[in-house]
Each structure stands twice: as C-alpha cells, then as structure tokens.
C-alpha positions in Angstrom: 0.2 0.3 0.1 1.5 3.5 -0.9 -0.5 6.8 -0.2 0.9 10.1 -0.6 -2.7 12.1 -0.4 -2.2 15.6 -0.3 1.4 16.0 -0.8 1.0 19.1 -2.9 -1.9 20.7 -1.1 0.6 21.8 1.4 2.5 25.3 1.7 6.5 25.0 2.1 7.8 24.7 5.9 8.2 26.7 8.1 4.3 27.6 8.3 2.1 30.1 10.6 0.3 28.5 12.9 -3.3 30.1 13.7 -3.8 31.3 16.7 -7.1 29.3 16.9 -5.0 26.4 16.6 -2.8 27.5 19.8 -6.3 28.0 21.5 -7.6 25.1 20.7 -4.3 23.4 22.7 -4.6 25.4 25.8 -8.2 24.8 26.1 -8.4 21.0 25.4 -12.1 19.6 26.7 -11.4 15.9 27.5 -14.0 13.8 29.1 -11.3 12.0 31.1 -10.1 15.4 32.0 -13.1 16.1 34.0 -13.8 12.8 35.4 -10.9 12.6 37.1 -11.4 15.9 38.7 -14.5 14.8 39.5 -13.2 11.5 41.0 -10.7 13.7 42.9 -13.3 15.9 44.0 -16.1 13.9 45.1 -14.2 10.0 46.3 -12.0 11.8 48.4 -14.5 13.9 50.2 -14.2 12.5 53.7 -10.0 13.6 53.5 -10.7 16.9 52.3 -12.8 17.2 54.8 -10.2 16.4 57.4 -7.6 17.8 56.1 -9.0 21.2 53.1 -5.7 22.6 52.4 -4.4 19.2 50.8 -7.6 19.6 48.5 -6.3 22.6 47.4 -2.5 21.5 46.9 -3.7 18.4 45.3 -6.6 20.2 42.8 -3.8 22.9 41.5 -1.7 19.6 41.2 -4.0 18.2 39.1 -4.2 20.9 36.2 -0.6 21.1 36.6 -0.6 17.1 35.6 -3.3 17.6 33.0 -1.4 20.5 31.3 2.1 18.4 31.8 0.7 15.6 29.5 -1.7 18.0 27.1 1.2 20.2 26.2 3.4 17.5 25.4 1.3 16.5 22.9 0.7 20.0 22.3 4.4 21.0 21.2 4.5 18.1 18.7 1.4 18.3 16.6 2.2 22.5 16.8 5.3 21.6 15.7 4.4 19.2 12.6 1.6 21.9 11.6 4.8 24.3 11.3 7.2 21.9 9.7 5.3 18.7 9.0 5.1 17.0 5.7 3.1 14.6 4.3 4.2 10.9 4.4 4.2 7.8 2.0 2.1 5.2 3.8 3.4 2.1 2.9 0.9 0.0 4.8 -1.0 -0.7 7.6 -1.5 -3.8 10.4 -4.1 -4.4 12.9 -3.0 -5.1 16.1 -5.4 -5.6 18.3 -9.5 -4.9 18.2 -11.6 -5.1 21.2 -14.9 -7.0 21.2 -18.3 -6.4 23.0 -17.2 -8.4 25.7 -13.4 -7.7 26.1 -11.0 -4.5 25.7 -12.3 -0.9 25.1 -15.8 -0.3 23.9 -17.1 2.9 23.0 -20.6 4.0 23.3 -22.2 6.9 21.7 -18.7 8.7 21.3 -17.4 11.1 18.5 -14.6 9.5 17.4 -12.6 10.4 14.5 -12.1 8.8 11.0 -10.1 9.9 8.5 -9.8 10.0 4.3 -6.8 12.0 3.1 -7.5 15.5 5.1 -11.2 15.1 5.7 -11.4 14.4 9.0 -15.2 13.2 10.3 -15.9 12.4 13.8 -19.9 11.3 14.0 -21.1 9.3 16.7 -19.3 5.8 17.4 -21.0 2.6 19.7 -18.3 -0.6 19.3 -15.5 -1.7 20.0 -11.8 0.3 20.0 -9.1 -0.9 17.4 -5.5 0.0 17.9 -4.0 0.6 13.9 -0.2 0.1 13.4 0.6 2.6 10.4 4.1 2.6 8.6 5.1 5.0 6.6 8.7 6.1 4.9 9.9 10.0 4.8 13.4 10.8 2.8 14.8 7.4 3.4 13.2 6.8 6.8 10.9 4.0 7.7 8.8 4.5 10.6 5.3 3.8 12.3 2.9 5.2 14.4 0.0 3.2 16.5 -3.8 4.8 15.6 -6.3 4.1 18.2 -10.2 4.3 18.3 -11.6 4.0 14.9 -10.0 1.4 12.6 -7.3 3.5 10.2 -8.2 3.8 6.4 -6.1 6.4 4.3 -5.9 9.4 6.5 -2.8 11.8 6.0 0.2 11.1 8.1 2.4 14.0 8.9 6.1 13.8 9.6 8.5 16.3 10.8 11.6 16.3 8.0 14.0 17.3 10.6 12.8 14.3 12.8 11.0 11.8 10.7 10.2 9.7 13.7 7.9 12.5 14.8 4.4 11.7 13.4 1.1 12.1 13.6 -1.8 10.9 11.9 -4.7 13.7 11.0 -7.1 12.4 13.6 -4.7 13.6 16.3 -5.8 16.9 15.9 -8.8 17.9 17.4 -9.2 20.7 14.6 -9.5 20.6 10.7 -6.4 21.1 9.2 -8.0 23.1 6.1 -6.2 24.9 3.8 -6.1 28.1 1.9 -5.4 28.0 -1.5 -1.7 28.3 -1.1 -1.7 25.4 1.5 -1.4 27.7 4.3 -3.9 26.1 7.7 -7.2 28.1 7.6 -7.3 28.1 11.4 -11.1 27.6 11.2 -12.5 25.9 14.3 -15.7 23.5 14.6 -18.4 25.0 16.7 -18.7 21.8 18.6 -15.1 22.2 19.6 -15.6 25.8 20.3 -18.1 25.0 22.8 -15.9 22.4 24.3 -13.0 24.7 24.9 -15.4 27.8 26.8 -16.8 24.6 28.9 -13.4 23.8 30.0 -12.4 27.2 30.7 -15.4 27.3 32.4 -14.6 24.3 34.7 -10.8 25.0 35.2 -12.5 28.7 36.2 -14.7 27.1 38.9 -11.7 24.5 39.5 -9.6 27.0 40.7 -11.9 28.8 42.4 -13.0 26.4 44.8 -9.5 25.4 45.4 -8.8 29.0 46.4 -12.0 28.8 48.6 -10.9 26.2 50.2 -7.7 27.5 51.0 -9.2 30.6 52.4 -11.7 29.2 54.4 -9.2 26.8 55.9 -6.5 29.7 56.7 -9.6 31.5 58.2 -10.7 28.7 60.3 -6.9 28.5 61.8 -6.4 32.2 62.3 -8.2 32.0 65.4 -11.4 32.0 67.4 -14.4 33.7 65.9 -14.4 37.4 66.9 -17.5 39.7 67.9 -17.0 43.0 66.2 -19.3 46.1 66.8 -21.2 45.2 63.5 -21.2 41.6 63.7 -21.6 39.9 67.2 -21.2 36.0 68.1 -23.7 33.7 69.0 -23.0 31.0 71.0 -25.9 28.2 71.2 -25.9 24.8 72.2 -25.0 22.6 75.3 -21.9 21.5 77.2 -19.5 22.9 74.9 -16.2 24.1 75.7 -14.6 26.6 73.4 -13.0 30.4 72.9 -13.9 33.4 71.6 -12.8 36.8 71.1 -14.1 40.4 71.3 -13.3 43.3 69.3 -15.7 45.8 70.7 -18.6 43.6 70.1 -21.5 41.3 71.8 -21.3 37.9 72.6 -24.6 35.7 73.6 -24.4 32.8 75.5 -27.4 30.5 75.4 -28.1 27.0 76.5 -26.7 24.9 79.3 -23.7 23.7 80.7 -20.9 25.4 78.3 -17.4 26.6 79.1 -16.9 29.8 77.4 -13.7 32.2 77.5 -14.0 35.3 75.8 -11.0 37.4 75.4 -10.5 41.5 74.4 -13.5 43.8 75.4 -16.7 43.4 74.7 -19.2 45.7 74.5 -22.2 43.5 76.1 -22.3 39.7 77.4 -25.6 38.2 77.9 -25.8 34.7 79.1 -29.5 32.7 79.2 -29.4 29.4 80.7 -28.3 27.2 83.4 -24.9 26.2 84.7 -22.5 27.7 82.3 -19.0 29.3 83.2 -17.5 32.2 81.5 -14.6 33.9 81.8 -14.3 37.2 80.1 -11.2 39.9 79.5 -13.4 42.8 80.3 -16.8 44.0 78.9 -19.0 47.1 79.1 -22.1 45.4 80.7 -22.7 42.0 81.6 -26.2 40.5 81.8 -27.7 36.9 83.3 -30.7 35.0 82.9 -31.4 31.0 84.5 -29.4 29.5 87.4 -26.3 28.5 88.2 -24.3 30.4 86.2 -20.8 31.6 86.9 -19.2 34.6 85.2 -15.8 35.9 86.1 -13.9 38.8 84.7 -10.6 40.4 85.0 -10.7 43.9 84.8 -13.2 47.0 84.3 -16.1 48.1 85.7 -19.1 46.6 83.9 -22.8 47.1 84.3 -24.2 43.9 85.6 -27.8 43.0 85.7 -28.5 39.7 87.2 -32.0 38.0 87.1 -31.4 35.5 89.4 -29.6 35.5 92.9 -28.1 31.4 92.0 -25.8 33.4 89.6 -22.9 34.3 90.3 -20.8 37.8 88.8 -17.0 38.6 90.3 -14.0 40.0 89.3 -11.0 37.9 89.4 -7.4 39.9 88.5 
C-alpha cells in the first residue's frame, strides 16, 4: 500500500500556526480530564473534610499534571503544523481489535476517522481498534499507532528534521483545512469551540473552589471567632467548651453547661441558660438569666444585670 494523499496541498515549511489552533491546544476539553477531576473532588471528600488544604494542593497539582500531559502532545502537534510534510503510507496492520466482551468499547462517542485530509467525527458505538501505520519519509521508515476507529487512508504528517515525529490527522482536535496557498486556515468547528468554553469555565470553577477552600481553611485556623461592633457572636448549644474573641462587639451565650472563654474587650455579654461557666477579659455590660451561671471578668467596671440570685458574677484579676 502506498499513499501520499495531499502531498501537493501543503505550503512549504515553516508555516504559520493559526491562533485558533494554539487556543484549542490550551483549552482542551477531554471527558477523561473531567472524570479525573470529579473523582479527585468527590471520591476523597472525607479526606478533604479533615485536611482541606490538601484538597487545594491536590487540585492545583491535578491541573499541573493535566497540562503537562496536554502540552507534551501539543508541542508535537504544533511542531508538525509548522514543519510537517506528508509522509508516504506503506501499509497498515491491525494490532488489536476489541470486542463487546473484552477490550475498550465506546458507546455513542465522537471518534475521528480520516480519509485523506478530511476528518469526520460521527458518533460511534463499538469496540476500539489499534492500528499500526507504517510510513516513510526521505529514506526513513517508521510507524505510528492509531487508536479508536480503524485507520483507512488518513494523511500522516512527519517532521523532516526528525522523521520519527509523526501523527495522523485524526490526532488533531481541529480540522487541518488549507487555503489556496497551502497554509492553515485556522477555522474551528462550533462543537470544538463549545468544548473550549466549557473547559475554560470548568478550569475557572476548579481553581475558584481550590482558592475558596484554602481561604476558608486559613480563616478557620487563624483564631477563634471574633465579635465586632457590626458582627456579634452567638454561642448556642449545650455542653460546649470553646474560646472566642471580642473586638468591641456583643456575645450571646444561650444554653446549658457550657464553658466559654472570651478574650478582648466586649461591649455586651449576655448569658441565658443554666450552669454555664464564662470567663471574660473585660466588658461594658454583663447580663445573666437562668440558674447557677458563673461569670468572671478580669478587669473593668461593667454594668451588671442579674435576673437570678443563684448566678455569680465576680471579678478575678
């Protein structure tokens, strides 16, 4: 078998690589990229709940790995766009052909199949085929492996400076249409553009999620919640042992059998419930309701309002 389809339809190298092709390589929509990101985010959710910063690091590392793989292939494809020439196809050999019971099977997937320069991407359901394509260029003989649909007679581009670098036109996500001078047109299919936009949105959302988790984790470990003049703190529940900070705000403690320590200066501290132990640094006013609450403060001259004699409010320096 000998095939040099399209050998006269390509402008001499080096050729300009259209910006659209570059953008398509930078925004690669791949289902298995999304699947990997989904599994990392969901399958290990229990781990991320315990170590949220690990999710941020893993999310960034995942994108780094994806783009390292993507750019490795992109560099070869872009090099072939600039320098590649049409190689002579000498023959093919089917290495493996899956069945419905073994091997890789596709269901309703868009798989490329080429005839010359023309690449069609119809939906395909069926087993995967691995085909070895033998080619030659300037005395060099080599081969490439085409996976997915069975190879027919698609153009093979090879780099004359390094003939072992070769790809079938089905390896490109975009169509390699040429103008009358033999240069790349750079037109992108609508479905490819949609995929690029989707990938951009996914990537922005992924990094935003990673950043949000990092900020939330950092804030969680910066210190106890702080009551400010515009945002008070409500401590609601029973049998809690917790620490809080005051920056001129109000704290309301509602519940029973809580042990609460408050640092800083509070404007108002209100305790409602029974058997609470509250340690304050300083406050402008303290109000208690309920039974057997014990409130101590280190300094200041707060206005004290006590609705039950069983409550104790004392200063301990």
